[in-house]
Residue frames as qw, qx, qy, qz and C-alpha x, y, z in Angstrom:
[[0.853, 0.188, 0.407, -0.267, 84.49, 134.29, 107.01],
 [0.111, -0.430, 0.779, 0.442, 86.26, 131.96, 104.60],
 [0.815, 0.347, 0.126, -0.446, 84.67, 130.36, 101.59],
 [0.170, -0.357, 0.874, 0.282, 85.91, 127.08, 100.16],
 [0.031, -0.203, -0.908, -0.366, 83.96, 125.61, 97.30],
 [0.361, -0.538, -0.512, -0.564, 80.28, 125.61, 98.21],
 [0.627, -0.581, -0.478, 0.206, 80.90, 125.80, 101.96],
 [0.045, 0.781, -0.198, 0.590, 81.53, 128.92, 104.05],
 [0.713, -0.287, -0.504, 0.394, 83.50, 128.65, 107.28],
 [0.102, -0.844, 0.190, -0.491, 84.12, 131.02, 110.14],
 [0.149, 0.445, -0.753, 0.461, 86.10, 130.66, 113.34],
 [0.534, -0.155, 0.554, -0.620, 83.07, 129.23, 115.12],
 [0.734, 0.183, -0.510, -0.410, 82.51, 126.35, 112.71],
 [0.754, -0.352, 0.490, -0.259, 81.82, 123.18, 114.63],
 [0.028, 0.461, -0.845, -0.270, 84.27, 120.56, 113.45],
 [0.365, 0.112, 0.915, -0.128, 81.80, 117.72, 113.89],
 [0.541, 0.624, 0.336, -0.453, 79.38, 119.36, 111.44],
 [0.295, 0.669, -0.517, -0.446, 81.85, 119.10, 108.56],
 [0.980, 0.191, -0.016, -0.058, 82.06, 116.09, 106.31],
 [0.786, -0.326, 0.274, 0.448, 85.46, 114.44, 106.13],
 [0.564, 0.448, 0.320, 0.616, 86.10, 116.03, 102.73],
 [0.057, -0.922, -0.132, -0.360, 85.08, 119.48, 103.97],
 [0.646, -0.736, 0.130, 0.158, 87.32, 119.08, 107.02],
 [0.758, -0.041, 0.316, 0.570, 90.30, 118.10, 104.84],
 [0.346, 0.687, 0.284, 0.573, 89.62, 121.07, 102.53],
 [0.307, -0.934, -0.064, -0.172, 89.43, 123.39, 105.51],
 [0.725, -0.547, 0.234, 0.349, 92.72, 122.17, 106.99],
 [0.662, 0.237, 0.362, 0.612, 94.36, 122.39, 103.55],
 [0.122, 0.875, 0.226, 0.411, 93.05, 125.93, 103.10],
 [0.464, -0.881, 0.088, 0.024, 94.60, 126.98, 106.43],
 [0.771, -0.261, 0.323, 0.484, 97.94, 125.29, 105.67],
 [0.517, 0.493, 0.350, 0.606, 98.08, 127.06, 102.29],
 [0.098, -0.950, -0.138, -0.263, 97.16, 130.37, 103.89],
 [0.632, -0.708, 0.193, 0.250, 100.01, 130.00, 106.39],
 [0.710, 0.006, 0.396, 0.582, 102.42, 129.16, 103.57],
 [0.343, 0.687, 0.361, 0.530, 101.21, 131.97, 101.28],
 [0.212, -0.942, -0.047, -0.258, 101.23, 134.58, 104.03],
 [0.562, 0.392, -0.526, 0.504, 104.61, 133.30, 105.27],
 [0.551, -0.675, 0.110, -0.478, 103.34, 132.96, 108.81],
 [0.945, -0.297, 0.041, 0.134, 106.18, 130.66, 109.85],
 [0.090, 0.827, -0.555, 0.005, 109.94, 130.61, 110.32],
 [0.969, 0.024, -0.208, 0.133, 112.30, 127.71, 109.91],
 [0.258, -0.856, 0.434, -0.114, 115.09, 127.89, 112.46],
 [0.841, 0.288, -0.431, 0.155, 118.22, 125.79, 111.87],
 [0.525, -0.740, 0.390, -0.156, 120.19, 124.50, 114.84],
 [0.733, 0.397, -0.537, 0.128, 123.49, 122.63, 114.54],
 [0.549, -0.629, 0.460, -0.302, 124.61, 120.50, 117.44],
 [0.631, -0.312, 0.708, 0.059, 127.13, 117.64, 117.61],
 [0.109, -0.202, 0.784, 0.576, 127.39, 117.49, 113.82],
 [0.157, 0.506, 0.843, 0.090, 123.62, 117.20, 113.43],
 [0.117, -0.115, -0.166, -0.972, 121.32, 119.73, 111.86],
 [0.030, 0.504, 0.824, -0.257, 117.93, 120.21, 113.45],
 [0.073, -0.319, -0.323, -0.888, 115.13, 122.34, 112.09],
 [0.023, 0.444, 0.701, -0.557, 112.43, 123.96, 114.13],
 [0.001, -0.504, -0.546, -0.670, 109.24, 125.34, 112.60],
 [0.085, -0.363, -0.503, 0.780, 107.91, 128.37, 114.43],
 [0.085, 0.682, 0.633, 0.355, 104.47, 129.69, 113.60],
 [0.019, 0.077, -0.139, 0.987, 103.66, 133.38, 113.77],
 [0.025, -0.525, -0.836, 0.156, 100.35, 133.18, 115.59],
 [0.115, -0.172, -0.155, -0.966, 97.84, 135.72, 114.40],
 [0.453, 0.008, 0.426, -0.783, 94.36, 136.41, 115.69],
 [0.784, 0.171, -0.241, -0.546, 92.45, 134.34, 113.13],
 [0.586, 0.228, -0.774, 0.072, 94.70, 131.33, 113.79],
 [0.016, 0.130, -0.760, 0.636, 94.31, 131.52, 117.56],
 [0.598, 0.041, 0.200, -0.775, 90.53, 131.48, 117.16],
 [0.655, 0.171, -0.655, -0.335, 90.64, 128.05, 115.54],
 [0.910, -0.336, 0.017, -0.243, 89.57, 124.91, 117.35],
 [0.436, -0.635, 0.636, 0.057, 92.44, 123.03, 119.07],
 [0.793, 0.117, 0.589, 0.103, 91.87, 119.94, 116.89],
 [0.594, 0.787, 0.126, 0.110, 92.08, 122.01, 113.71],
 [0.029, -0.907, 0.420, -0.023, 95.28, 123.74, 114.89],
 [0.652, -0.374, 0.656, 0.077, 96.80, 120.35, 115.72],
 [0.772, 0.369, 0.494, 0.156, 95.99, 118.98, 112.25],
 [0.375, 0.923, -0.053, 0.072, 97.16, 122.17, 110.53],
 [0.234, -0.814, 0.531, 0.018, 100.48, 122.14, 112.40],
 [0.748, -0.134, 0.643, 0.099, 100.97, 118.42, 111.71],
 [0.709, 0.575, 0.371, 0.169, 100.31, 118.81, 108.00],
 [0.173, 0.965, -0.195, 0.041, 102.41, 121.97, 107.78],
 [0.461, -0.636, 0.612, 0.091, 105.31, 120.18, 109.44],
 [0.778, 0.134, 0.593, 0.158, 104.99, 117.21, 107.07],
 [0.553, 0.807, 0.172, 0.112, 104.91, 119.53, 104.05],
 [0.005, -0.933, 0.360, -0.022, 107.95, 121.55, 105.14],
 [0.618, -0.436, 0.645, 0.111, 109.94, 118.40, 106.01],
 [0.778, 0.395, 0.458, 0.170, 109.20, 116.97, 102.55],
 [0.376, 0.919, -0.031, 0.118, 110.44, 120.22, 100.98],
 [0.300, -0.804, 0.513, 0.026, 113.62, 120.20, 103.09],
 [0.756, -0.126, 0.624, 0.152, 114.32, 116.57, 102.08],
 [0.683, 0.658, 0.274, 0.158, 113.86, 117.45, 98.40],
 [0.134, 0.953, -0.259, 0.088, 116.33, 120.33, 98.72],
 [0.515, -0.604, 0.606, 0.044, 118.84, 118.15, 100.62],
 [0.809, 0.157, 0.544, 0.155, 118.57, 115.34, 98.06],
 [0.537, 0.825, 0.093, 0.149, 119.03, 117.83, 95.22],
 [0.091, -0.904, 0.414, -0.054, 122.07, 119.35, 96.92],
 [0.683, -0.359, 0.630, 0.088, 123.57, 115.91, 97.60],
 [0.783, 0.442, 0.409, 0.153, 122.99, 114.92, 94.00],
 [0.352, 0.920, -0.095, 0.145, 124.62, 118.11, 92.71],
 [0.354, -0.774, 0.526, -0.005, 127.55, 117.64, 95.10],
 [0.792, -0.075, 0.587, 0.147, 128.07, 114.08, 93.85],
 [0.665, 0.685, 0.227, 0.195, 128.01, 115.35, 90.25],
 [0.050, 0.950, -0.292, 0.096, 130.56, 118.02, 91.17],
 [0.589, -0.531, 0.605, 0.068, 132.80, 115.39, 92.78],
 [0.811, 0.252, 0.498, 0.177, 132.49, 113.11, 89.74],
 [0.484, 0.854, 0.064, 0.179, 133.23, 115.99, 87.38],
 [0.198, -0.885, 0.420, -0.031, 136.20, 117.08, 89.49],
 [0.720, -0.292, 0.615, 0.137, 137.62, 113.54, 89.50],
 [0.746, 0.521, 0.367, 0.193, 137.15, 113.30, 85.73],
 [0.281, 0.939, -0.127, 0.152, 138.94, 116.61, 85.15],
 [0.434, -0.724, 0.534, 0.036, 141.79, 115.55, 87.47],
 [0.811, 0.028, 0.555, 0.183, 142.18, 112.31, 85.50],
 [0.609, 0.736, 0.209, 0.209, 142.30, 114.25, 82.22],
 [0.028, 0.957, -0.259, 0.126, 144.92, 116.66, 83.58],
 [0.690, -0.515, 0.493, 0.129, 147.27, 113.90, 84.74],
 [0.299, 0.592, -0.677, -0.319, 150.11, 112.72, 82.57],
 [0.951, 0.029, -0.228, -0.208, 149.80, 109.17, 81.44],
 [0.683, -0.565, 0.460, 0.055, 151.93, 106.77, 83.39],
 [0.602, 0.627, -0.487, -0.085, 155.02, 105.65, 81.58],
 [0.914, -0.328, 0.232, 0.057, 156.53, 102.26, 82.33],
 [0.232, 0.794, -0.556, -0.084, 160.31, 102.08, 81.83]]
């Protein structure tokens, strides 16, 4: 049994009996549990110059007991969260690479002899 706030849930909780806020809290709890327990793998695949990521869940007993609708919403939200994190990392790396390029160009300019016109 899982307790979130004032509401206790178990695997037999009827989705329709939850308020919208309770349902959101429940889905969020499950997403966080998956993240905290590292119940997923991110697999990178490179093909034709493109990088593709695949998110693979490690299905455990408590997860498989969940309602299909809840699993769908959990997987959707988990995917959105992980994609946002990947984009942040990629943007940070691109930004750092651009700074490295700028710094390299600046150092090359400083190391060059000034042009002399005769």
